[in-house]
KOLLO-254213 format. One record per residue (C-alpha): residue number from 1; x, y, z. Coordinates in Angstrom, 3 decimals, always signed. Layout:
N
<timi pos="NUM" x="X" y="Y" z="Z"/>
...
//
This chain:
64
<timi pos="1" x="-1.063" y="+20.834" z="+15.449"/>
<timi pos="2" x="+2.254" y="+18.515" z="+15.930"/>
<timi pos="3" x="+0.618" y="+16.929" z="+18.598"/>
<timi pos="4" x="-2.710" y="+16.039" z="+16.604"/>
<timi pos="5" x="-0.325" y="+14.513" z="+14.095"/>
<timi pos="6" x="+1.225" y="+12.459" z="+16.341"/>
<timi pos="7" x="-1.969" y="+11.028" z="+17.636"/>
<timi pos="8" x="-2.901" y="+10.362" z="+14.066"/>
<timi pos="9" x="+0.364" y="+8.579" z="+12.894"/>
<timi pos="10" x="-0.240" y="+4.907" z="+11.979"/>
<timi pos="11" x="+1.729" y="+2.044" z="+12.874"/>
<timi pos="12" x="+3.761" y="+0.086" z="+10.394"/>
<timi pos="13" x="+1.210" y="-2.665" z="+10.547"/>
<timi pos="14" x="-1.524" y="-0.266" z="+9.837"/>
<timi pos="15" x="+0.187" y="+1.290" z="+6.893"/>
<timi pos="16" x="+0.849" y="-2.280" z="+5.412"/>
<timi pos="17" x="-2.641" y="-3.113" z="+5.659"/>
<timi pos="18" x="-3.822" y="+0.030" z="+4.051"/>
<timi pos="19" x="-1.460" y="-0.359" z="+1.334"/>
<timi pos="20" x="-2.543" y="-3.906" z="+0.830"/>
<timi pos="21" x="-6.105" y="-2.786" z="+0.524"/>
<timi pos="22" x="-5.081" y="-0.087" z="-1.905"/>
<timi pos="23" x="-3.320" y="-2.540" z="-4.182"/>
<timi pos="24" x="-6.536" y="-4.749" z="-3.960"/>
<timi pos="25" x="-8.664" y="-1.856" z="-5.207"/>
<timi pos="26" x="-6.119" y="-1.082" z="-8.029"/>
<timi pos="27" x="-6.297" y="-4.812" z="-8.729"/>
<timi pos="28" x="-10.090" y="-4.746" z="-8.929"/>
<timi pos="29" x="-10.089" y="-1.571" z="-11.200"/>
<timi pos="30" x="-7.543" y="-3.126" z="-13.695"/>
<timi pos="31" x="-9.236" y="-6.277" z="-13.984"/>
<timi pos="32" x="-12.658" y="-4.632" z="-14.683"/>
<timi pos="33" x="-10.852" y="-2.398" z="-17.338"/>
<timi pos="34" x="-11.509" y="+0.711" z="-15.481"/>
<timi pos="35" x="-7.683" y="+1.649" z="-15.431"/>
<timi pos="36" x="-4.861" y="+0.898" z="-18.158"/>
<timi pos="37" x="-2.026" y="-1.195" z="-17.463"/>
<timi pos="38" x="+0.088" y="+1.884" z="-17.263"/>
<timi pos="39" x="-2.207" y="+3.459" z="-14.859"/>
<timi pos="40" x="-2.090" y="+0.298" z="-12.809"/>
<timi pos="41" x="+1.743" y="+0.202" z="-12.857"/>
<timi pos="42" x="+1.815" y="+3.868" z="-11.888"/>
<timi pos="43" x="-0.529" y="+3.412" z="-9.055"/>
<timi pos="44" x="+0.910" y="+0.495" z="-7.389"/>
<timi pos="45" x="+4.779" y="+0.539" z="-8.079"/>
<timi pos="46" x="+5.815" y="+2.517" z="-5.148"/>
<timi pos="47" x="+3.081" y="+0.712" z="-3.042"/>
<timi pos="48" x="+4.517" y="-2.627" z="-3.814"/>
<timi pos="49" x="+8.200" y="-1.369" z="-3.192"/>
<timi pos="50" x="+6.973" y="-0.059" z="+0.128"/>
<timi pos="51" x="+5.682" y="-3.734" z="+1.072"/>
<timi pos="52" x="+8.693" y="-5.161" z="-0.035"/>
<timi pos="53" x="+10.890" y="-2.603" z="+2.147"/>
<timi pos="54" x="+8.467" y="-3.264" z="+5.195"/>
<timi pos="55" x="+8.711" y="-6.994" z="+4.931"/>
<timi pos="56" x="+12.555" y="-6.598" z="+5.073"/>
<timi pos="57" x="+12.203" y="-4.875" z="+8.147"/>
<timi pos="58" x="+9.609" y="-6.652" z="+9.777"/>
<timi pos="59" x="+9.927" y="-10.385" z="+8.679"/>
<timi pos="60" x="+6.271" y="-11.284" z="+9.716"/>
<timi pos="61" x="+4.733" y="-8.824" z="+7.129"/>
<timi pos="62" x="+3.372" y="-10.865" z="+4.076"/>
<timi pos="63" x="+3.562" y="-9.346" z="+0.682"/>
<timi pos="64" x="-0.101" y="-9.176" z="-0.896"/>
//
């Protein structure tokens, strides 16, 4: 099981891209009125913080 997990790990760049895609989806849902501002904030707060930390660790990473 551990070996399978290690092969499935994402690189920091891949995690950043997945996170950016998630935030873009949340942006679309919010702009179309599918989720409230509170829901949007709840969905994206930690993810935006992750991108900030990733950018500090690896300066070539752009924030959304």
